[in-house]
MARLODO-991751 format. One record per residue (C-alpha): residue number from 0; x, y, z. Coordinates in steps of 0.25 Angstrom, whole numbers. Example, Ala and Ser with C-alpha at 12.3 -4.5 7.8 and 13.67 -1.06 7.14 Angstrom:
+-----+-------+-------+-------+
|   k |    xx |    yy |    zz |
+-----+-------+-------+-------+
|   0 |    49 |   -18 |    31 |
|   1 |    55 |    -4 |    29 |
+-----+-------+-------+-------+
END
This chain:
+-----+-------+-------+-------+
|   k |    xx |    yy |    zz |
+-----+-------+-------+-------+
|   0 |   -33 |    26 |   -33 |
|   1 |   -31 |    36 |   -22 |
|   2 |   -19 |    39 |   -13 |
|   3 |   -19 |    45 |     1 |
|   4 |   -14 |    60 |     3 |
|   5 |    -4 |    65 |    12 |
|   6 |     0 |    80 |    12 |
|   7 |    14 |    84 |    16 |
|   8 |    19 |    94 |    26 |
|   9 |    14 |   107 |    24 |
|  10 |     5 |   103 |    12 |
|  11 |    15 |   103 |     2 |
|  12 |    14 |    89 |    -3 |
|  13 |     3 |    78 |    -5 |
|  14 |     7 |    64 |    -5 |
|  15 |    -2 |    53 |   -11 |
|  16 |     1 |    39 |    -6 |
|  17 |    -6 |    27 |   -13 |
|  18 |   -10 |    15 |    -4 |
|  19 |    -6 |     4 |   -15 |
|  20 |     6 |    12 |   -22 |
|  21 |    20 |    14 |   -17 |
|  22 |    22 |    28 |   -24 |
|  23 |    15 |    41 |   -20 |
|  24 |    13 |    54 |   -26 |
|  25 |    18 |    67 |   -19 |
|  26 |    12 |    81 |   -23 |
|  27 |    19 |    93 |   -20 |
|  28 |    19 |   107 |   -21 |
|  29 |    29 |   112 |   -31 |
|  30 |    34 |   123 |   -21 |
|  31 |    32 |   115 |    -9 |
|  32 |    21 |   124 |    -3 |
|  33 |     9 |   119 |     4 |
|  34 |    -3 |   114 |    -5 |
|  35 |   -16 |   116 |     2 |
|  36 |   -23 |   107 |    -7 |
|  37 |   -14 |    95 |    -3 |
|  38 |   -21 |    95 |    10 |
|  39 |   -34 |    91 |     6 |
|  40 |   -28 |    78 |     1 |
|  41 |   -21 |    74 |    15 |
|  42 |   -26 |    59 |    20 |
|  43 |   -35 |    58 |     8 |
|  44 |   -36 |    50 |    -4 |
|  45 |   -30 |    56 |   -17 |
|  46 |   -34 |    52 |   -31 |
|  47 |   -28 |    54 |   -44 |
|  48 |   -37 |    67 |   -46 |
|  49 |   -31 |    73 |   -32 |
|  50 |   -18 |    71 |   -38 |
|  51 |   -21 |    77 |   -51 |
|  52 |   -25 |    90 |   -44 |
|  53 |   -11 |    93 |   -40 |
|  54 |    -5 |    87 |   -52 |
|  55 |   -13 |    89 |   -65 |
|  56 |    -3 |    87 |   -75 |
|  57 |     1 |    72 |   -68 |
|  58 |     0 |    66 |   -81 |
|  59 |    11 |    74 |   -88 |
|  60 |    21 |    77 |   -77 |
|  61 |    36 |    75 |   -80 |
|  62 |    41 |    65 |   -69 |
|  63 |    55 |    64 |   -64 |
|  64 |    62 |    56 |   -53 |
|  65 |    60 |    59 |   -38 |
|  66 |    65 |    56 |   -25 |
|  67 |    60 |    59 |   -11 |
|  68 |    64 |    55 |     2 |
|  69 |    65 |    40 |    -1 |
|  70 |    55 |    40 |   -12 |
|  71 |    57 |    40 |   -27 |
|  72 |    48 |    42 |   -39 |
|  73 |    45 |    54 |   -48 |
|  74 |    41 |    68 |   -47 |
|  75 |    35 |    79 |   -56 |
|  76 |    29 |    94 |   -56 |
|  77 |    14 |    97 |   -59 |
|  78 |    12 |   112 |   -59 |
|  79 |    13 |   116 |   -43 |
|  80 |    15 |   101 |   -38 |
|  81 |    26 |    92 |   -39 |
|  82 |    23 |    77 |   -38 |
|  83 |    30 |    65 |   -35 |
|  84 |    27 |    50 |   -37 |
|  85 |    36 |    43 |   -26 |
|  86 |    39 |    29 |   -21 |
|  87 |    49 |    24 |   -10 |
|  88 |    63 |    24 |   -15 |
|  89 |    64 |     8 |   -15 |
|  90 |    51 |     7 |   -22 |
|  91 |    51 |    -2 |   -35 |
|  92 |    43 |     8 |   -42 |
|  93 |    49 |    15 |   -55 |
|  94 |    46 |    29 |   -57 |
|  95 |    38 |    26 |   -69 |
|  96 |    30 |    16 |   -61 |
|  97 |    27 |    26 |   -51 |
|  98 |    22 |    36 |   -62 |
|  99 |    14 |    25 |   -70 |
| 100 |     7 |    22 |   -56 |
| 101 |     3 |    37 |   -54 |
| 102 |    -1 |    39 |   -68 |
| 103 |   -11 |    27 |   -65 |
| 104 |   -15 |    34 |   -53 |
| 105 |   -18 |    47 |   -60 |
| 106 |   -25 |    40 |   -71 |
| 107 |   -35 |    33 |   -64 |
| 108 |   -50 |    38 |   -60 |
+-----+-------+-------+-------+
END
């Protein structure tokens, strides 16, 4: 499975959206600074291996509830990056289900 990459304003974030999922990933610099490495993923398919470059400790992250502009989900920090797993505020997906689907995505070859 691969997602579609979108780089945020000033290159401070990388969003990964999936055609067949109602949740998405946002990876953002901890200091809200531009990350030149994000730019290479804009408009490209992104695999778990690409995500792992930014959040190598994904399997041991400590997740907590998060809300962002009409979205709900969970967030965590891995070294220099914050990662958010978000869905629409009115989604029936629970945070546990979002994390399970993210884990499945990150575990597949």
